C-alpha positions in Angstrom: -28.4 -66.6 70.1 -26.3 -67.3 67.0 -22.5 -67.1 67.1 -22.6 -64.1 64.7 -25.2 -62.3 66.8 -23.2 -62.9 70.0 -20.2 -61.3 68.2 -22.2 -58.2 67.3 -23.4 -57.8 70.9 -19.9 -58.3 72.3 -18.6 -55.7 69.8 -21.3 -53.2 70.9 -20.5 -53.7 74.6 -16.8 -53.3 73.9 -17.3 -50.0 72.1 -19.9 -48.7 74.6 -19.1 -50.1 78.0 -22.0 -48.4 79.7 -24.5 -50.2 77.5 -24.6 -52.7 80.3 -26.3 -50.1 82.4 -29.6 -48.9 80.9 -29.7 -45.5 82.7 -26.0 -44.7 82.3 -25.8 -45.3 78.5 -22.8 -43.8 76.6 -24.5 -44.6 73.3 -23.7 -43.1 69.9 -25.5 -39.8 70.6 -23.7 -39.4 73.9 -20.3 -40.3 72.5 -20.8 -37.8 69.7 -21.8 -35.1 72.2 -18.7 -36.0 74.3 -16.4 -35.8 71.3 -17.9 -32.5 70.2 -17.4 -31.1 73.7 -13.7 -31.9 73.6 -13.3 -30.3 70.2 -15.0 -27.2 71.7 -18.0 -27.6 69.3 -20.5 -27.0 72.1 -23.4 -26.2 69.8 -23.0 -29.6 68.1 -22.8 -31.2 71.6 -26.1 -29.6 72.6 -27.8 -30.9 69.5 -26.7 -34.5 70.2 -27.8 -34.1 73.8 -31.2 -32.8 72.7 -31.6 -35.8 70.4 -30.7 -38.2 73.3 -33.2 -36.4 75.6 -36.0 -37.1 73.1 -34.9 -40.7 72.5 -33.9 -41.7 76.1 -34.9 -39.0 78.5 -33.9 -41.2 81.6 -30.3 -41.6 80.5 -28.3 -40.0 83.3 -25.3 -39.6 81.1 -27.2 -36.6 79.7 -26.8 -34.8 83.0 -23.1 -35.4 83.0 -22.8 -34.2 79.4 -24.8 -31.1 80.2 -22.4 -30.4 83.0 -19.4 -30.7 80.7 -21.1 -28.1 78.4 -21.4 -25.7 81.3 -17.9 -26.4 82.4 -16.3 -25.7 79.0 -18.7 -22.7 78.5 -17.1 -21.2 81.7 -13.6 -22.3 80.9 -13.7 -20.5 77.5 -15.8 -17.4 78.5 -14.6 -17.0 82.1 -17.7 -14.8 82.4 -19.0 -13.9 85.9 -22.5 -13.5 84.4 -22.3 -17.1 82.9 -21.0 -18.4 86.2 -23.9 -16.9 88.1 -26.4 -18.1 85.5 -25.1 -21.7 85.4 -24.0 -22.6 88.9 -27.5 -23.4 90.0 -27.6 -26.4 87.6 -25.2 -28.5 89.7 -27.6 -29.5 92.6 -30.5 -30.5 90.3 -28.2 -32.7 88.3 -26.7 -34.4 91.3 -30.2 -35.0 92.8 -31.4 -36.7 89.6 -28.4 -38.9 89.3 -28.7 -39.9 93.0 -32.0 -41.6 92.2 -30.5 -43.7 89.4 -28.8 -47.2 89.1 -26.5 -47.6 92.1 -25.0 -50.8 90.5 -23.5 -48.9 87.6 -19.8 -47.8 87.8 -21.0 -44.5 86.3 -23.3 -43.8 89.3 -20.7 -42.5 91.7 -18.3 -41.5 88.9 -20.8 -39.1 87.3 -21.5 -37.4 90.7 -17.7 -37.2 91.4 -17.1 -35.6 87.9 -19.8 -33.0 88.4 -18.4 -32.0 91.8 -14.8 -31.9 90.5 -15.7 -29.8 87.5 -17.5 -27.3 89.7 -14.6 -27.3 92.2 -12.3 -26.2 89.4 -14.8 -23.5 88.3 -15.4 -22.2 91.9 -11.6 -22.0 92.4 -11.4 -19.8 89.2 -13.9 -17.4 90.7 -12.3 -17.2 94.1 -15.0 -19.4 95.9 -12.4 -21.6 97.7 -14.6 -23.0 100.4 -17.1 -24.3 97.9 -14.2 -25.7 95.8 -12.8 -27.4 98.9 -16.2 -29.0 99.7 -16.6 -30.3 96.1 -13.1 -31.7 96.1 -13.8 -33.5 99.3 -17.0 -35.0 97.9 -15.4 -36.0 94.6 -12.5 -37.6 96.3 -14.9 -39.6 98.6 -17.0 -40.7 95.7 -14.1 -41.8 93.6 -12.5 -43.7 96.5 -15.8 -45.5 97.1 -16.2 -46.3 93.4 -12.7 -47.6 93.2 -13.5 -50.1 95.9 -16.8 -51.2 94.2 -15.4 -51.2 90.7 -11.6 -51.7 90.9 -11.3 -52.4 87.2 -13.2 -49.3 86.1 -10.3 -47.2 84.6 -12.1 -43.8 84.6 -11.8 -43.6 88.4 -8.1 -42.9 87.9 -8.8 -39.7 85.9 -10.4 -37.9 88.8 -8.2 -39.5 91.4 -5.1 -38.5 89.3 -6.3 -34.8 89.2 -7.2 -34.7 93.0 -3.8 -36.3 93.9 -1.8 -34.0 91.6 -3.5 -30.7 92.5 -3.7 -31.4 96.3 -0.2 -32.8 96.3 1.3 -29.5 95.1 -1.3 -27.0 96.3 0.2 -23.6 97.4 -0.6 -22.4 100.9 -3.8 -20.5 100.9 -7.6 -20.6 101.6 -8.2 -23.8 99.6 -5.3 -25.7 101.1 -6.1 -24.7 104.7 -9.8 -25.7 104.2 -8.9 -29.1 102.7 -6.4 -29.7 105.6 -9.3 -29.4 108.1 -10.9 -32.3 106.3 -7.7 -34.3 106.4 -7.4 -34.5 102.6 -4.0 -34.7 101.2 -2.6 -35.6 97.7 0.5 -36.9 96.2 1.8 -35.3 93.1 3.8 -38.2 91.8 0.9 -40.6 92.4 -1.3 -38.3 90.3 1.2 -38.1 87.5 1.6 -41.9 87.5 -2.2 -42.4 87.2 -2.4 -40.0 84.2 0.6 -41.5 82.5 -0.9 -45.0 82.8 -4.2 -43.8 81.4 -2.6 -41.8 78.6 -0.7 -45.0 77.5 -3.5 -47.5 78.1 -6.8 -45.9 77.1 -6.1 -45.9 73.3 -5.7 -49.7 73.5 -8.9 -50.2 75.4 -12.7 -49.9 75.0 -12.5 -46.6 77.0 -10.6 -44.9 74.2 -13.2 -42.2 73.7 -12.2 -40.7 77.1 -8.6 -40.2 75.9 -8.8 -36.5 75.0 -10.2 -35.6 78.5 -7.3 -37.5 80.1 -4.8 -35.6 78.0 -6.5 -32.3 78.7 -6.0 -32.7 82.5 -2.6 -34.4 82.2 -1.2 -31.5 80.2 -2.6 -29.0 82.8 -1.0 -31.0 85.6 2.3 -31.3 83.9 2.5 -27.7 82.9 0.8 -25.7 85.7 0.9 -28.0 88.7 4.1 -30.1 88.5 6.0 -27.5 86.4 7.5 -30.7 84.9 10.6 -30.5 82.6 8.8 -33.1 80.4 5.6 -31.0 80.1 6.3 -30.0 76.5 7.4 -33.4 75.2 4.6 -35.3 76.8 1.9 -32.8 75.9 3.0 -32.8 72.3 3.3 -36.6 72.2 -0.1 -37.3 73.7 -2.0 -34.6 71.7 -0.6 -35.8 68.4 -3.2 -38.5 68.0 -6.0 -35.9 68.6 -7.7 -34.7 65.4 -6.6 -31.3 64.1 -10.3 -30.3 64.0 -10.1 -30.0 67.8 -9.8 -26.4 69.0 -8.9 -27.8 72.4 -5.8 -29.4 70.8 -4.7 -26.0 69.5 -5.2 -24.6 72.9 -3.3 -27.3 74.8 -0.4 -27.3 72.3 0.0 -23.6 72.0 -0.3 -23.1 75.8 2.4 -25.6 76.7 4.6 -24.2 73.9 4.4 -20.7 75.2 5.0 -21.9 78.8 8.1 -23.8 77.8 9.8 -21.5 75.4 8.8 -23.0 72.2 7.5 -19.7 70.9 7.8 -20.1 67.1 5.9 -23.4 67.4 3.1 -21.7 69.4 2.8 -19.0 66.7 2.5 -21.6 64.0 -0.1 -23.6 65.9 -2.3 -20.6 66.7 -2.1 -19.4 63.1 -3.4 -22.8 61.9 -6.1 -23.2 64.6 -9.5 -24.3 63.3 -11.8 -21.3 62.9 -15.6 -21.6 62.2 -18.8 -20.5 63.9 -19.2 -24.1 65.0 -16.5 -23.6 67.6 -17.1 -22.1 71.0 -15.7 -18.5 71.2 -12.4 -18.6 73.0 -10.9 -15.1 73.4 -8.1 -16.4 75.5 -6.5 -17.7 72.3 -6.1 -14.1 71.1 -4.4 -13.3 74.4 -2.0 -16.3 73.9 -1.3 -15.2 70.3 -0.4 -11.7 71.6 1.9 -13.1 74.2 3.7 -15.3 71.6 4.2 -12.4 69.2 5.4 -10.0 72.0 7.9 -12.7 73.2 9.8 -12.2 69.9 9.5 -8.4 70.3 6.9 -8.2 67.5 5.0 -5.1 68.5 2.1 -6.1 66.2 1.2 -8.2 69.2 -1.0 -5.2 70.2 -3.5 -6.3 67.5 -4.2 -9.6 69.3 -4.3 -8.0 72.8 -6.8 -5.4 71.6 -8.9 -8.1 70.0 -8.9 -10.0 73.3 -10.1 -7.0 75.2 -12.9 -6.3 72.6 -14.3 -9.9 72.6 -13.5 -11.0 76.1 -16.4 -11.2 78.6 -14.4 -12.9 81.3 -12.9 -11.9 84.6 -9.2 -12.9 84.0 -6.3 -11.3 82.1 -7.8 -7.9 81.7 -5.2 -6.1 83.9 -2.4 -8.4 82.5 -3.4 -7.6 78.9 -3.3 -3.8 79.6 0.2 -4.3 81.2 1.3 -6.0 78.0 0.0 -3.1 76.0 1.9 -0.8 78.3 5.1 -2.7 77.6 4.5 -2.3 73.9 4.1 1.4 74.3 7.3 1.5 76.3 9.2 -0.5 73.6 7.9 2.0 71.1 9.2 4.9 73.2 5.7 6.1 73.9 5.9 7.1 77.6 2.3 8.6 77.6 0.9 5.4 76.2 2.7 3.4 78.8 1.2 5.5 81.6 -2.3 5.3 80.1 -2.2 1.5 79.9 -0.5 1.1 83.2 -3.3 3.1 84.8 -5.8 0.7 83.3 -3.8 -2.3 84.7 -4.1 -0.7 88.1 -7.7 0.2 88.0 -9.5 -2.0 85.4 -10.5 -5.7 85.9 -10.7 -8.4 88.6 -8.0 -9.8 90.8 -8.7 -13.5 90.8 -5.7 -14.6 88.8 -2.1 -14.2 89.9 -1.2 -12.7 86.5 -3.7 -9.9 87.1 -2.5 -9.4 90.7 1.1 -9.1 89.4 0.1 -6.8 86.6 -1.5 -4.4 89.1 1.6 -4.5 91.2 4.0 -3.9 88.3 1.8 -1.1 86.9 1.9 0.7 90.2 5.7 0.5 90.3 8.2 2.5 88.3 8.4 1.4 84.6 10.7 -1.5 83.8 14.2 -0.8 82.3 13.7 -1.4 78.6 16.7 -3.8 78.2 15.5 -5.9 81.1 12.1 -6.0 79.6 13.4 -7.1 76.3 15.5 -9.8 77.9 12.5 -11.0 79.9 10.3 -11.3 76.9 12.9 -13.0 74.7 13.7 -15.4 77.5 10.0 -16.3 77.9 9.9 -17.0 74.2 13.0 -19.3 74.3 15.2 -16.9 72.4 18.0 -17.5 74.8 21.0 -16.2 72.8 19.1 -13.0 71.8 18.2 -12.4 75.4 21.9 -13.0 76.4 23.0 -10.5 73.8 20.8 -7.8 75.4 22.4 -8.3 78.8 26.0 -8.9 77.5 28.6 -6.5 78.7 26.3 -5.2 81.4 26.6 -5.7 85.2 24.3 -5.2 88.2 26.1 -2.0 89.1 24.9 -0.4 85.8 21.4 -0.2 87.3 20.4 2.3 89.9 17.4 0.6 91.7 17.8 -2.5 93.9 14.9 -4.0 91.9 16.7 -3.7 88.7 20.0 -4.9 90.0 18.3 -8.0 91.3 16.3 -8.6 88.1 19.5 -8.3 86.0 21.2 -11.1 88.0 18.0 -13.2 88.0 17.4 -12.9 84.3 21.1 -13.7 83.6 20.7 -16.7 85.8 17.6 -18.0 84.0 19.3 -17.6 80.6 22.5 -19.4 81.6 20.4 -22.1 83.4 18.4 -22.9 80.2 21.6 -22.8 78.1 23.0 -25.5 80.4 25.7 -23.2 81.8 25.2 -24.4 85.4 28.2 -22.7 87.0 27.4 -19.3 85.5 23.7 -19.7 86.4 24.5 -20.5 90.0 26.8 -17.5 90.3 24.0 -15.2 88.9 21.3 -16.8 91.1 23.4 -16.3 94.2 23.9 -12.6 93.2 20.1 -12.2 92.8 19.6 -13.7 96.3 22.2 -11.5 97.9 20.8 -8.4 96.2 17.0 -9.2 96.4 16.3 -10.9 99.7 14.0 -8.7 101.7 12.5 -7.1 98.6 8.9 -7.6 97.6 9.9 -9.0 94.2 10.0 -12.7 93.4 13.5 -12.7 91.8 15.5 -13.7 94.9 13.1 -16.5 96.1 12.8 -18.0 92.6 16.6 -17.8 92.1 16.9 -19.9 95.2 14.3 -22.3 93.9 16.1 -22.7 90.6 19.4 -23.1 92.4 17.9 -26.0 94.2 16.8 -27.6 91.0 20.3 -27.3 89.5 21.9 -28.9 92.6 19.2 -31.6 92.6 20.1 -32.4 89.0 23.7 -32.6 90.0 22.9 -35.1 92.8 24.1 -32.6 95.4 21.3 -33.2 97.9 22.9 -31.1 100.7 23.2 -28.0 98.5 19.8 -28.6 96.9 18.1 -28.8 100.3 19.9 -25.6 101.4 18.7 -23.7 98.3 15.1 -25.0 98.6 15.0 -24.0 102.3 16.4 -20.6 101.4 13.5 -20.1 98.9 11.0 -21.2 101.6 12.5 -18.8 104.2 11.9 -15.7 102.1 8.5 -14.1 102.9 6.2 -11.3 101.7 7.2 -11.4 98.0 5.4 -12.0 94.8 4.3 -15.6 94.0 5.3 -16.6 97.5 2.8 -19.5 97.7 3.7 -21.0 94.4 7.5 -20.7 94.9 7.2 -22.2 98.4 5.1 -25.1 97.2 7.6 -25.9 94.5 10.5 -25.7 97.0 8.6 -28.0 99.4 8.0 -30.4 96.5 11.8 -30.4 95.8 12.5 -31.2 99.5 10.0 -34.0 99.3 11.7 -35.5 96.2 15.0 -35.4 98.0 13.6 -37.2 101.0 12.4 -40.2 98.9 
């Protein structure tokens, strides 16, 4: 072999590491399919997969890519009909992969990925035992693959996700089932694995897998770790992803909305790529509605109604009707509020916490308009406007214990984000005093946020006291989530 030919071969292997393993071949077709999947161009991905099937029908990467297509079909549609139609594909794919080349690092990795993807899907549809079994299998496969191929970096992607999610999992059916298997995670270890991958993959031959790493890392930072750096890191790591990726628009707008960067979210969603080539993603209309309502733009109803018209999924139906009820209330339309609130009580599924809360809120007395405005403006990051709404008011101005508690809690959150720690702590303590024993989350979350302030101030004793206060409150909204965050705080303080 000539020197120049050796150089060409080496370059090919560097670009396509799996070319070393004939039946796990991430060749040009497969990489194009994979790239299309992570831009949410699932039709294009299917075309590349079809071409690969004709050219190399025994390439087991095809099976993994087909699973990715199913996964993102369900992530974007959240359709129970799609779920019931597609879930039978899993076993056949795993059976075929199990007969392939055991000496490839993709052999165990591909099986782990398929199990992990289905675990996330089964969890979305409330099938927690199935999800727990799949997480157990994925974890075992990845651990074994790490021993066999310690220098294979993609192991860290799945292990990072397993560690992060399990390390901060709220109490419930999934956590209790996994506990019986002796499986635990470590949130910080998971975050460290993702950070290392996000920094290292662009400089390596595994660069094509970067977008998937960022997809999961952003999810973990925002929804699992509730990290203060979720916005900065998500925006940093998504920057190098092409603007043609609809998934980029989703990741950026989602983290912006969750972290109070509302105007930025509106701009991102307004500029998102739109074409028939992209997978329909009604949830983005829901996000756009949330972003507009957060600035008290009542034209948000247009986006919420569009979501309800195009959505075929199981989540956010009750929550969307609750948002439409709020819009009616802000317009002074009490009959409209009642009509939408009734829909929030009676229409839709109850898989997601937002829908459970929407049903509970809709069955309660309507919110006080000023408190609703302050809540929405705070969520959008419009802190001074939110403070103006509550200025010159006091808890005694409100009749119901719920509203007294919410007033103090909202004030606490605003002062907290403005950096006025002493005023925030005073308001949080008032919320705890007024709201402990109520079914609302205000008091428990006030205690959690107090703990975070004291932790930031290096006052470990006060932080532990506040976190334990949050844990001690029972039978309220978001109990599992608040308790898991408080326990994570105690764990941080014990290191």
